N, C-alpha and C positions, 0 to 999 in steps of 0.2 A: 132424762133425771127421774131418780130414785124419788116414794115418798115417803118422809120418813114414819120413824118408827121409835116406840119404843121398849129399854131393852133393860130389864132388871137383874140387877145381881148381888156377891153375896153385902156389896153394903152401899150400893150405889144405887140409883135410877136415870141412866142417858133416854138422852130423849135427841136424835141424829140426825138430824134434818141436812136436806141441800141448804146450802149458804143463799135462803128467798126473801126478803120481810114477809110476806106470807103468811112462811112457820112459825113464824117468832111471837104471834098473837095467840092467846090462852096456852100461857103452856102447861103442863099439866098437872107442876104444882104450881101454876095459878102466884098469886107475889111471894113465891119464896125463895130467901136466900139463893142462889145459887154461883156452880163455878160452869165457864163457860170457855171452851176450844173453836177455831176457830182453824180448818187443816185446809189449806192450801198442799193438791200432789201435782195443777197442772200447771204447768210452767207460762201465765201468763200473767196482763190487768185483768187484771176482775172489772163485770161489768159493769154500769148502774146499777143493776139491779142489787148486785153484790154488795155495791160499792152501799150501797141505801140500805142493805144488810146489818153490814161491816155499822153502824151510828144508829141503829136500831136497837143492836143486842147494845152496847156504850149502856144508852140511855135505861136500858131494864137494872133491876134485880140484884144485877151479880154479884159476888165478890172478887173473883180472878179472871181474869180472861187474858188468855192466852193463843200466843198463835204459833202455827204449826203448818215446815215446807217452806214450798218455792215463798219468798219476798217475806216475811214472815216479822223480821225490823221491820222494816217500810208501816209492813201494816198495825204491829205491835204502834208503830207509832202517830198513827193514824188515828190510834184508839185511844191515844193520849189526848193529843190536840183537840179530840173531838165534846171530851173528860172534860174537857177545861175550857170547852166555845160551851157548851152549854151549863158550866158549871159545878159539876161533880168531884172539881181540883181547883182549888183556888191556880195551883201550878204545876207544870210536868214536872211527875216525880213522887206526888203526894198520897200518890195509892187508891184512888179512889175511880174505878177500883184497883185491884191490882191487876202484872199487867208483867208479862213477859212473852220472849219469844222462843223459840226454838228452829230455825232453817236447818239444820243438822237432820230435823224430822222430815225424807222425803220418800222414806221406801213405804208403802202399806206396814208390812212387817213388826217397821220403827214407830209406825206411830200407833200401831196396834196394839203393842207392848207398852206402851207410854198412858195411853187413854184407859188403859187396863188398871194399870198404879192410882189411878184418879188426877193424875196434876196433883199443878200445886199445894192446893187449895182443901179446905177442909169440910168444902159442904155436903150433902149428902146426895146433893142432882146435880147432874150434869149436862150442858148442853152440847154436843161435836154440830155443827155444820160441815160439811166436806165439799170443796171443790177438786171432781175427782175426773179425768176422763171415761166416756158413759163404760168403756171395756174392761175398767176398772173398778166399777159401785158396789158391783154385781156382789165376785168377788171379796174386792174387802167388807162388805156389810154383812159375808154368809163369816169368816174368820174373826171379824171382832164381836161376832154373839154365839160364837163358840168361843172365844178367850172370856170373855163378858158372864159367860153362863156360872150358875150356883156352881161354885163349890170348884171352883177350878182360878176362883183369882183373890187376891183380900193384898189391905191395904193396910200396910203397917206404919 
């Protein structure tokens, strides 16, 4: 498992973390609204700790939650169900938070390109929670850091 890190791009601040609840306490932007990405690049069921982190993300002050990779649609549906059960929205689809899934984003390169564009939300703060095999994590983080480096990306 890797340690969370803060990466600044031209337009946004990204907090990149394993999908674990302990890293979701005291986000760097405090209570400001943010967009979240849950990226699952490992074809397996999420464990209890990871499911707890998904529930925690749903309770935070986010505008968008996008799920990417393996099981993205099912994970998206769980987020909608949780948001109804905690009262963030009256019915699934009310849009609090806004949600989207991207099952086609299973390769690290595709995920990196999408994250560098900032996703569907317009917040300057981005939470990226990652589930990936240990041998893919370090190279993925290095490529993402390089892609987000100021002067290399721009949202339009």
